[in-house]
C-alpha positions in Angstrom: -18.7 -9.2 7.7 -17.9 -5.6 6.4 -14.9 -5.3 4.0 -11.5 -4.2 5.5 -10.4 -0.7 4.6 -6.7 0.1 4.3 -5.5 3.6 4.0 -2.0 4.4 2.7 -0.3 7.3 4.5 3.0 8.9 4.5 2.9 11.1 7.6 1.8 10.9 11.3 -1.1 13.4 10.7 -2.5 11.2 7.9 -2.0 8.1 10.2 -4.2 9.8 12.8 -6.8 10.9 10.4 -7.1 7.4 8.9 -7.5 6.0 12.5 -10.1 8.5 13.5 -11.9 7.9 10.2 -12.5 4.3 11.0 -9.9 2.5 8.9 -8.8 -0.9 9.9 -5.3 -0.8 8.8 -2.7 1.7 7.3 0.0 1.1 4.8 2.7 3.1 6.3 5.0 4.7 3.7 7.4 7.7 3.0 7.0 9.8 -0.2 3.6 8.9 -1.7 4.7 11.2 -4.5 7.1 8.4 -5.5 4.5 5.6 -5.0 5.5 5.0 -1.4 9.0 4.2 0.1 10.2 2.6 3.3 9.4 5.0 6.2 11.9 5.8 8.9 12.1 4.1 12.2 11.0 7.0 14.2 7.7 7.4 12.3 7.0 3.6 12.6 7.6 3.9 16.5 5.5 7.0 17.1 2.6 5.7 15.0 2.7 2.3 16.5 2.7 3.7 20.0 -0.2 6.1 19.2 -2.6 4.0 17.1 -4.5 0.6 17.8 -5.2 -0.1 14.1 -3.0 -2.5 12.1 0.2 -0.9 10.7 1.7 -2.4 7.6 5.1 -0.9 6.7 6.2 -0.5 3.2 9.6 -2.1 2.3 10.7 -0.3 -0.8 14.3 1.2 -0.8 13.8 3.5 -3.9 11.5 4.8 -6.4 11.3 3.5 -9.9 11.1 -0.1 -11.0 11.0 -3.3 -8.9 14.2 -4.9 -10.1 16.5 -4.6 -7.1 20.3 -5.0 -6.8 21.8 -7.3 -4.1 22.7 -4.4 -1.9 19.1 -3.0 -2.1 17.8 -6.6 -1.3 20.0 -6.7 1.7 18.6 -3.2 2.7 14.9 -4.5 2.4 15.8 -7.5 4.8 17.2 -5.0 7.3 14.0 -2.9 7.0 11.8 -5.8 7.7 13.8 -6.6 10.9 13.4 -3.0 12.1 9.7 -3.1 11.2 9.3 -6.2 13.2 11.3 -4.9 16.1 9.0 -1.8 16.1 5.8 -3.8 16.3 4.6 -3.6 12.7 1.6 -5.9 12.2 2.7 -6.6 8.4 5.0 -5.5 5.7 4.3 -4.5 2.1 6.7 -5.5 -0.6 7.1 -6.4 -4.3 9.9 -7.7 -6.5 10.1 -8.4 -10.2 12.7 -10.0 -12.6 14.1 -8.2 -15.5 11.6 -10.1 -17.7 8.8 -8.7 -15.4 7.9 -12.0 -13.8 7.4 -12.2 -10.0 11.0 -12.7 -8.3 9.5 -15.5 -6.5 12.7 -16.8 -4.8 13.7 -13.5 -3.2 10.1 -12.6 -2.4 9.8 -15.9 -0.5 13.0 -15.1 1.2 11.7 -11.8 2.6 8.2 -13.3 3.5 9.9 -16.0 5.5 12.0 -13.3 7.3 8.9 -11.4 8.0 7.0 -14.2 9.6 4.9 -14.2 11.8 3.8 -10.9 10.3 1.5 -10.7 7.4 2.8 -9.8 3.9 1.2 -7.9 1.1 2.5 -8.0 -2.5 1.9 -4.5 -3.8 1.3 -3.1 -7.1 4.5 -4.3 -8.6 2.1 -7.1 -9.4 0.4 -4.8 -12.0 3.7 -4.5 -13.8 4.2 -8.2 -14.3 3.9 -9.5 -17.8 1.3 -12.1 -17.1 -1.1 -11.4 -14.3 -2.4 -14.9 -14.1 1.0 -16.4 -14.0 1.9 -13.7 -11.4 -1.0 -14.6 -9.2 0.2 -18.2 -9.1 3.7 -17.2 -8.3 2.8 -14.8 -5.5 0.5 -17.4 -4.0 3.5 -19.9 -4.0 5.6 -17.4 -2.0 3.2 -17.6 0.9 2.1 -13.9 0.7 -1.0 -13.0 2.7 -2.6 -10.8 -0.1 -2.0 -9.0 -3.4 -2.8 -5.3 -3.8 -3.8 -4.7 -7.5 -5.6 -2.4 -9.8 -6.1 -5.3 -12.3 -3.1 -4.1 -14.3 -4.9 -0.8 -15.2 -4.1 2.6 -13.9 -7.1 2.4 -11.4 -9.1 -0.3 -9.9 -12.3 0.9 -11.4 -10.6 0.5 -14.8 -9.3 -2.9 -14.1 -12.4 -4.2 -12.3 -13.1 -7.0 -14.7 -9.5 -8.2 -14.3 -9.7 -7.9 -10.5 -12.7 -10.0 -10.5 -11.1 -12.7 -12.5 -8.2 -12.7 -10.1 -10.6 -13.1 -7.2 -12.1 -16.1 -8.9 -8.8 -17.6 -9.8 -7.2 -17.2 -6.3 -10.1 -19.5 -5.0 -9.4 -18.2 -1.6 -5.8 -19.2 -1.6 -4.8 -15.4 -1.1 -6.7 -12.2 -0.6 -7.1 -9.9 -3.5 -7.2 -6.2 -2.3 -8.3 -3.6 -4.8 -6.5 -0.4 -4.8 -5.8 2.9 -6.9 -8.4 5.4 -7.6 -10.9 4.2 -5.1 -13.0 7.1 -3.6 -16.2 7.1 -1.7 -17.9 8.2 -4.9 -17.1 5.0 -6.8 -16.6 2.3 -3.9 -20.0 0.8 -4.2 -19.4 0.0 -8.0 -15.9 -1.2 -7.4 -17.1 -3.8 -4.7 -20.1 -4.9 -7.0 -17.8 -5.3 -9.9 -14.8 -7.0 -8.2 -16.0 -9.1 -5.3 -13.2 -8.1 -3.3 -13.2 -8.3 0.6 -10.5 -5.6 1.0 -9.9 -2.2 -0.4 -7.0 0.3 -0.5 -7.3 4.1 -0.7 -5.2 7.2 -0.1 -8.2 9.6 0.7 -5.8 12.5 0.2 -6.6 16.1 0.1 -4.3 19.1 -0.3 -3.5 21.0 2.8 -1.8 24.4 3.0 0.8 24.9 5.7 0.5 27.8 8.1 3.9 29.4 7.1 3.6 33.3 7.6 6.6 33.8 5.2 7.0 31.7 2.0 9.8 31.7 -0.4 9.3 30.3 -3.9 12.2 27.8 -3.7 11.7 24.1 -4.2 13.8 21.6 -2.4 13.3 19.0 -5.1 12.6 18.9 -8.7 9.3 20.0 -10.2 6.7 22.3 -8.7 7.4 23.5 -5.1 5.7 21.3 -2.6 7.1 23.0 0.6 3.9 25.0 1.3 1.4 22.5 0.2 1.0 18.8 1.0 -1.4 16.0 0.7 -2.9 14.7 3.9 -5.4 12.0 4.6 -8.9 13.4 4.8 -10.6 12.1 7.7 -14.1 12.6 6.3 -13.3 10.7 3.2 -12.0 7.9 5.2 -15.2 8.0 7.3 -17.2 7.9 4.1 -15.4 4.9 2.7 -15.8 3.0 6.1 -19.4 3.8 6.1 -20.0 2.4 2.7 -18.0 -0.8 3.7 -20.3 -1.4 6.7 -23.5 -1.2 4.5 
């Protein structure tokens, strides 16, 4: 059976490109520049209505670390209810304690709320103090899968650790490799890790067709108003082709 390809997207255009390119699933976010935040209800609804592939919704109320206040935790629960009501196939989340252990109790509460949807514990996992213990903790919460780069910046760099996680999981949870995966290194990642699912962004810069442009940024840092990152349909197609080999 071919491995599953998940593409993370933060726009309707990117979701449509992922679908056309042959992805089996999207991780739907807002603001990938911040690592992915919870998307708005309108985006979820439109994408769910237009696409037949699986849609997993990011449940992350803000950027930064994964130690959440009680108010943020309540907002995550409400976002899960909204995602379920709009027809999401799954949710993506991750919570840690101040000591960088998996926050198993609150993770389990969110997973129970999300049922019968599938749940992915995202790369907050890679910030845990002990990945082997984190693996056991996430399995105990009932999550469907873990997205990980093996505690490294990218999956190719963390390939040995990912392989160890796959072995240690013993089929008790799916290990999905993500971060830095491209069509140019996918074969090596698959061979080195033994994963059955991969996660990629397949992004490429796209200039907007604004006839008049002013050098003013809406946020901090370099202006992004006239340039954005959009999923490259051809890169998705190349990834999907390799996974079918």
